[in-house]
C-alpha positions in Angstrom: -70.7 -16.4 -27.4 -69.6 -17.0 -23.8 -70.6 -16.0 -20.3 -68.9 -15.8 -16.9 -71.0 -17.4 -14.2 -70.6 -17.7 -10.4 -71.5 -20.8 -8.5 -70.1 -22.4 -5.4 -68.0 -19.4 -4.6 -66.0 -19.7 -7.9 -66.3 -18.1 -11.3 -66.3 -20.0 -14.6 -66.1 -18.9 -18.2 -68.5 -21.1 -20.2 -69.7 -21.6 -23.7 -72.4 -23.8 -25.1 -71.4 -27.5 -25.1 -68.8 -27.1 -22.3 -68.6 -29.8 -19.6 -67.4 -28.5 -16.3 -67.0 -29.7 -12.7 -68.7 -27.4 -10.1 -69.3 -27.7 -6.3 -72.0 -30.2 -5.5 -75.5 -29.1 -6.5 -78.7 -30.5 -5.1 -80.1 -31.8 -8.5 -80.9 -35.2 -9.9 -78.8 -36.7 -12.7 -80.3 -35.8 -16.1 -82.1 -32.7 -14.8 -81.6 -29.1 -15.8 -80.2 -26.4 -13.6 -80.2 -22.7 -14.2 -77.3 -20.4 -13.2 -78.7 -16.9 -12.6 -75.6 -15.2 -11.4 -74.1 -14.2 -14.8 -71.3 -11.7 -14.2 -70.4 -11.0 -17.8 -71.9 -11.9 -21.2 -70.3 -11.7 -24.6 -72.6 -12.0 -27.7 -72.5 -11.1 -31.3 -74.0 -7.7 -30.3 -71.1 -6.9 -27.9 -70.0 -7.4 -24.4 -72.1 -6.7 -21.3 -70.5 -6.6 -17.8 -72.8 -6.8 -14.8 -72.9 -4.6 -11.7 -72.7 -7.2 -10.1 -74.8 -9.4 -12.4 -76.3 -8.9 -15.9 -80.0 -8.4 -15.7 -82.1 -11.0 -17.5 -79.2 -13.2 -18.3 -79.0 -16.9 -17.3 -77.2 -20.1 -18.3 -78.9 -23.4 -18.5 -77.0 -26.7 -17.9 -77.8 -30.4 -17.8 -76.5 -32.4 -14.9 -74.3 -35.2 -16.3 -73.4 -36.8 -13.0 -72.1 -36.6 -9.4 -68.8 -37.8 -8.0 -65.9 -37.3 -5.6 -62.6 -35.7 -6.3 -59.2 -37.2 -5.7 -58.3 -37.8 -2.0 -56.1 -35.3 -0.3 -54.3 -35.9 3.0 -54.9 -33.5 5.9 -52.0 -33.9 8.3 -51.9 -32.1 11.7 -48.6 -32.0 13.6 -47.3 -30.2 16.6 -43.5 -30.4 17.2 -42.1 -31.9 20.5 -45.6 -32.8 21.7 -46.0 -36.2 20.0 -49.2 -34.9 18.3 -50.0 -36.3 14.9 -53.4 -36.7 13.2 -53.9 -37.9 9.6 -57.2 -37.5 7.9 -58.3 -37.9 4.3 -60.8 -35.8 2.4 -62.6 -36.2 -1.0 -64.6 -33.2 -2.2 -67.9 -34.0 -3.8 -68.7 -32.4 -7.2 -71.3 -32.2 -9.9 -70.5 -32.5 -13.5 -72.7 -30.3 -15.8 -72.9 -29.6 -19.5 -73.8 -26.1 -20.7 -76.8 -26.3 -23.0 -78.0 -22.7 -23.5 -76.9 -19.1 -22.7 -79.9 -16.7 -22.4 -79.3 -13.0 -22.6 
């Protein structure tokens, strides 16, 4: 049994027990979050594709923790003008564990 969910502008294929890193969510560590945007659902009964979402389907997950990704370097440069700017960025994320697929 699996589901395809959308959160943070991205799509994820999830099963129960999966641990995944999503865009930062406003939730406390240890709390439960519900993803209502289920785009597709595969169960023992068959496959359901949403238009655009599957009605009555949801995915529950437990927030494991928050963190920041690896640092990337943003470098701006204009040739012949002596213009150089270096900046670092670390994207915040939330790590969640899928507990239940409803639908």
